[in-house]
SETOR-379061 format. One record per residue (C-alpha): residue number from 1; chain; z, x, y. Coordinates in steps of 0.001 Angstrom, whole numbers, always signed. Each point is the difference from the previous one (the first is absolute). Layout:
! residues N
 kelum vopa      c3      c1      c2
   NUM    A       Z       X       Y
...
This chain:
! residues 192
 kelum vopa      c3      c1      c2
     1    A  +35569  +34106  -14778
     2    A   -1109   -3595    -487
     3    A   +1545   -2814   +1962
     4    A    -394   -3700    -460
     5    A   -1562   -2174   +2676
     6    A   +3379   -1650    +540
     7    A   +1556   +3367    +889
     8    A   -2892    +766   +2367
     9    A    +318   -3260   +1891
    10    A   +3719    +481    +792
    11    A    +858   +1018   +3530
    12    A   -2227    -293   +3051
    13    A   -3276    -178   -1938
    14    A   +1375   -2875   -2082
    15    A    +842   -1992   +3124
    16    A   -3593    +355   +1231
    17    A   -1690   -1306   -3118
    18    A   +2738   -2017   -1756
    19    A   -1319   -3056   -1812
    20    A   -3603   +1191    -117
    21    A    +339   +2598   -2708
    22    A     -23    -641   -3706
    23    A     -27   +2484   -2808
    24    A   -2824    -559   -2414
    25    A    -280   +1611   -3409
    26    A   -2465   +2872    -204
    27    A    -547   +2544   -2741
    28    A   +1474   +2983   +1801
    29    A   +2792   -1957   +1741
    30    A   -1434    +927   +3405
    31    A   +1067   -2491   +2671
    32    A   -2730   -1902   +1820
    33    A    +227   -2310   +2927
    34    A    -940   -3620    -602
    35    A    -567   -2240   +3006
    36    A    -161   -3696    -580
    37    A    +772   -2718   +2538
    38    A   +2110   -1769   -2613
    39    A   +2204   +3045    -637
    40    A   +1853    -245   +3324
    41    A   +3700    -662     -26
    42    A   +2922   +1647   -1715
    43    A   -1945   +1037   -3061
    44    A   -2843    -842   -2354
    45    A    -464   -3699    -589
    46    A   -2256   -2149   -2082
    47    A   -2745   -1424   +2133
    48    A     +72   -3792    +316
    49    A   -2783   -1897   -1684
    50    A   -2697    -569   +2583
    51    A   -3679    -730     -29
    52    A    -719   +3281   +1839
    53    A    -254   +2995   -2301
    54    A   +2606   +2674    +518
    55    A   -1482   +3244   +1347
    56    A   +1632   +3403    -397
    57    A    -864   +3465   +1296
    58    A   +1127   +3197   -1726
    59    A    +118   +3477   +1490
    60    A    -573   +3364   -1598
    61    A   +3122   +1569   -1586
    62    A   +2571   +1336   +2455
    63    A   +1291   +3403   -1158
    64    A   +2753    +431   +2612
    65    A   +2071   -2263   +2251
    66    A   -2013   +1268   +2964
    67    A   -3132   -1521   -1582
    68    A   +1437   -3540    -131
    69    A   -1075   -1057   +3503
    70    A   -3577   +1132    -725
    71    A    +122   -1816   -3320
    72    A   +1145   -3171   +1752
    73    A   -2964    +214   +2387
    74    A   -2357    +510   -2956
    75    A   +1490   -3025   -1780
    76    A    -455   -2151   +3106
    77    A   -3618   +1172    +331
    78    A    -627    -817   -3666
    79    A   +1579   -3431    +525
    80    A   -2362    -699   +2909
    81    A   -2925   +1029   -2215
    82    A   +1317   -2211   -2820
    83    A    +132   -3009   +2318
    84    A   -3669    +432    +957
    85    A   -1224    +735   -3522
    86    A   -1220   -2755   -2249
    87    A    +908   +1927   -3146
    88    A   +3403   +1047   -1318
    89    A   +3271   -1032   +1653
    90    A   +1426   +3498    -463
    91    A   -1613   +2797   +2013
    92    A   +1026   +3636    -147
    93    A    -965   +2567   +2604
    94    A   -1520   +1998   -2866
    95    A   -2409   -2896    -600
    96    A   -1512     +96   +3497
    97    A   -2934   +2143   -1062
    98    A   -2969   -1547   +1797
    99    A    -838    -344   +3661
   100    A    +218   -3769    -244
   101    A   +3501     +25   -1519
   102    A   +1139   +2639   +2473
   103    A   -1201   -2086   +2947
   104    A   +1594   -3153   -1430
   105    A   +3442   +1428    +775
   106    A    -711    +254   +3720
   107    A   +1220   -2773   +2302
   108    A   -2659   -2574    +847
   109    A     -37    +826   +3707
   110    A    -596   +3704    -721
   111    A   -2832    -867   -2397
   112    A   -1604   -2302   +2575
   113    A    +308   +2538   +2812
   114    A   -1535   +2749   -2152
   115    A   -2894   -2252   -1057
   116    A    -754   -1015   +3586
   117    A    +224   +3556   +1300
   118    A   -2094   +1595   -2768
   119    A   -2727   -2662     -58
   120    A    -228    -288   +3767
   121    A   -2348   -2797   +1093
   122    A    -833    -818   -3628
   123    A   +3496   -1455    -421
   124    A   -1210   -3099   +1891
   125    A    -906   -2409   -2805
   126    A   -1365   -2652   +2345
   127    A   -3253   +1927    +481
   128    A   -2382    -662   -2953
   129    A   -1742   +3367    +367
   130    A   +3368   +1768    -237
   131    A    +818   -1933   -3176
   132    A   -3354   +1100   -1432
   133    A    +714   +3637    +923
   134    A   +3483    -189   -1578
   135    A   -1510   -1386   -3205
   136    A   -2553   +2813     -30
   137    A   +2713   +2589    +673
   138    A   +2217   -1316   -2783
   139    A   -2914     -48   -2436
   140    A   -1045   +3502   +1094
   141    A   +3464   +1480    -518
   142    A    +513   -1598   -3432
   143    A   -2671   +2031   -1882
   144    A   +1007   +3254   +1773
   145    A   -2516    -285   +2809
   146    A   -3111    -525   -2088
   147    A   -2846   -1281   +2157
   148    A   -2054   -1246   -2954
   149    A   +2891   -1826   -1706
   150    A   +1018   -1619   +3271
   151    A   -3558   -1175    +622
   152    A    -213   -1364   -3541
   153    A   +3361   -1799    +226
   154    A    -874   -1611   +3339
   155    A   -3669    -660    -919
   156    A   -1196   +2041   +2982
   157    A   -2418   +2832    +593
   158    A   +1595   +3471    +168
   159    A   -1168    +431   +3586
   160    A   +1903   -3161    +973
   161    A   +3174   +1458   -1532
   162    A    -575   +3237   +1951
   163    A    -395   -2010   +3213
   164    A   +3160   -2071    -608
   165    A   +2134   +3021    -893
   166    A   -1323   +1728   +3105
   167    A   +1176   -3003   +2047
   168    A   +3419    +180   -1674
   169    A    +242   +3691    +886
   170    A   -1018    -719   +3587
   171    A   +2488   -2864    +456
   172    A   +2956   +1708   -1706
   173    A    -615   +3546   +1177
   174    A    +285   +1231   -3599
   175    A   -2375   +2214   -1981
   176    A    -376   -1410   -3511
   177    A   -1246   +3349   -1292
   178    A   +3622   +1208    +344
   179    A   +2460    -901   -2753
   180    A   +2967    -455   +2350
   181    A   -1969   -2512   +2102
   182    A   -1042   -1890   -3137
   183    A   +3637    -118   -1098
   184    A   +1129   -1231   +3419
   185    A   -2525   -2835     -21
   186    A    +768    -941   -3631
   187    A   +3704    -160    +847
   188    A    -799   -2116   +3069
   189    A   -2014   -2407   -2157
   190    A   +2922    -267   -2431
   191    A   +2380    -684   +2891
   192    A   -1956   -3018   +1249
């Protein structure tokens, strides 16, 4: 039995999210949650003309009324990602397919705390040797941990790259031979 979004938002659930929900046309007529700061109030409104671009986040389809709260959270997360992105003004949760776009939806204080915790003493940008090690780490992780490509990109000898990555491992307590540690440090670099 199919119900419209208007029927779903009646009652207690409707009081919780009234004014933030709009029905948008989709091929299968599956309701989605749309969260936009300009959609607050008694119903959908046209956004006033401003110099700031309007940003909107869209959730995955909600199949049942019980899924609406989760869809609202997804739409808010997508909106946060849309605000940080330089690309399109409309971001769907389905479009968050890379680590960078996934991390862009996190609050700034969470991103900062993760970056500081994962990088340890390297998070201190005031030390020039730490900046050099961060540059080497970023360059090393970009070509999938290739020593030769990193040395070529930085115009260094391979042994120098080995030494610097060894220092990074020592300072962060991470083993860059492990994929999960590489992913942690790449995410920390993206969070800076």
